[in-house]
C-alpha positions as CSV (number, residue, x, y, z in Angstrom):
1,X,0.0,0.0,0.0
2,X,1.4,3.3,-1.1
3,X,1.3,6.6,0.7
4,X,-1.8,7.7,-1.2
5,X,-3.6,4.6,-0.1
6,X,-2.6,5.0,3.5
7,X,-3.8,8.7,3.5
8,X,-7.1,7.7,2.0
9,X,-7.5,5.0,4.6
10,X,-6.8,7.5,7.4
11,X,-9.2,10.0,5.9
12,X,-11.9,7.3,5.6
13,X,-11.3,6.3,9.3
14,X,-11.7,9.9,10.4
15,X,-14.9,10.3,8.4
16,X,-16.4,7.2,10.0
17,X,-15.3,8.4,13.5
18,X,-16.9,11.8,12.8
19,X,-20.1,10.2,11.6
20,X,-20.4,7.8,14.6
21,X,-19.5,10.6,17.0
22,X,-22.2,12.9,15.5
23,X,-24.8,10.1,15.8
24,X,-23.9,9.6,19.5
25,X,-24.2,13.3,20.2
26,X,-27.5,13.4,18.3
27,X,-28.9,10.6,20.6
28,X,-27.7,12.6,23.7
29,X,-29.4,15.7,22.3
30,X,-32.7,13.8,21.6
31,X,-32.7,12.4,25.2
32,X,-32.1,15.9,26.6
33,X,-34.9,17.4,24.4
34,X,-37.3,14.6,25.5
35,X,-36.4,15.1,29.2
36,X,-36.9,18.9,29.1
37,X,-40.2,18.6,27.2
38,X,-41.5,16.0,29.6
39,X,-40.4,18.0,32.6
40,X,-42.1,21.2,31.3
41,X,-45.2,19.2,30.1
42,X,-44.6,20.1,26.5
43,X,-44.9,18.0,23.4
44,X,-41.8,17.2,21.4
45,X,-42.8,17.5,17.8
46,X,-41.4,15.2,15.1
47,X,-39.6,13.2,17.8
48,X,-36.2,14.3,16.4
49,X,-33.4,16.8,16.6
50,X,-31.5,18.4,13.7
51,X,-27.9,19.4,13.6
52,X,-27.6,23.2,13.0
53,X,-24.0,24.1,13.8
54,X,-20.6,22.6,14.5
55,X,-17.8,24.5,16.0
56,X,-14.4,23.9,17.7
57,X,-14.4,24.9,21.4
58,X,-12.2,24.4,24.5
59,X,-13.5,21.7,26.8
60,X,-13.5,22.1,30.6
61,X,-10.1,20.3,30.6
62,X,-8.6,22.9,28.3
63,X,-8.5,20.7,25.1
64,X,-10.1,21.5,21.8
65,X,-13.3,19.5,21.1
66,X,-16.4,19.7,18.9
67,X,-19.4,21.7,20.0
68,X,-22.6,20.8,18.2
69,X,-25.9,22.7,18.3
70,X,-29.1,20.7,17.6
71,X,-32.6,22.2,17.2
72,X,-35.9,20.6,18.0
73,X,-39.5,21.6,17.7
74,X,-42.0,21.6,20.6
75,X,-45.5,22.7,21.4
76,X,-47.4,23.6,24.5
77,X,-50.9,23.1,23.1
78,X,-50.4,21.1,20.0
79,X,-51.1,23.8,17.4
80,X,-48.2,26.2,18.2
81,X,-44.7,25.3,17.0
82,X,-41.7,26.6,18.8
83,X,-38.0,25.9,18.6
84,X,-35.6,24.7,21.3
85,X,-32.0,23.9,21.2
86,X,-29.4,21.5,22.7
87,X,-25.7,22.2,22.8
88,X,-23.3,19.3,23.2
89,X,-19.6,19.7,24.0
90,X,-17.5,16.7,23.5
91,X,-19.7,13.8,24.5
92,X,-22.0,15.5,27.0
93,X,-24.9,17.9,27.0
94,X,-23.8,21.4,27.9
95,X,-27.0,23.4,27.6
96,X,-30.7,23.0,26.7
97,X,-32.9,25.9,26.0
98,X,-36.6,26.5,25.1
């Protein structure tokens, strides 16, 4: 395997890691959105979150990590649609807002 093949293999590995890591953070964000909606007696619409933003931020330990912002829709009465957000930093939920 030449240098080009090795670089392509490393790139593919990094893409697979990024995809898996994003799916994991999406699941964390969905659980956080469900929890806040249940706690506030709101209805989580569409039962999903969508990735809106990715940024590099410093973690609490001082290292650089990915910060992802997810949005979700919720309703208080079933006919009004409002937007909330979940911010993950690394592999934990940092902030949830309605």
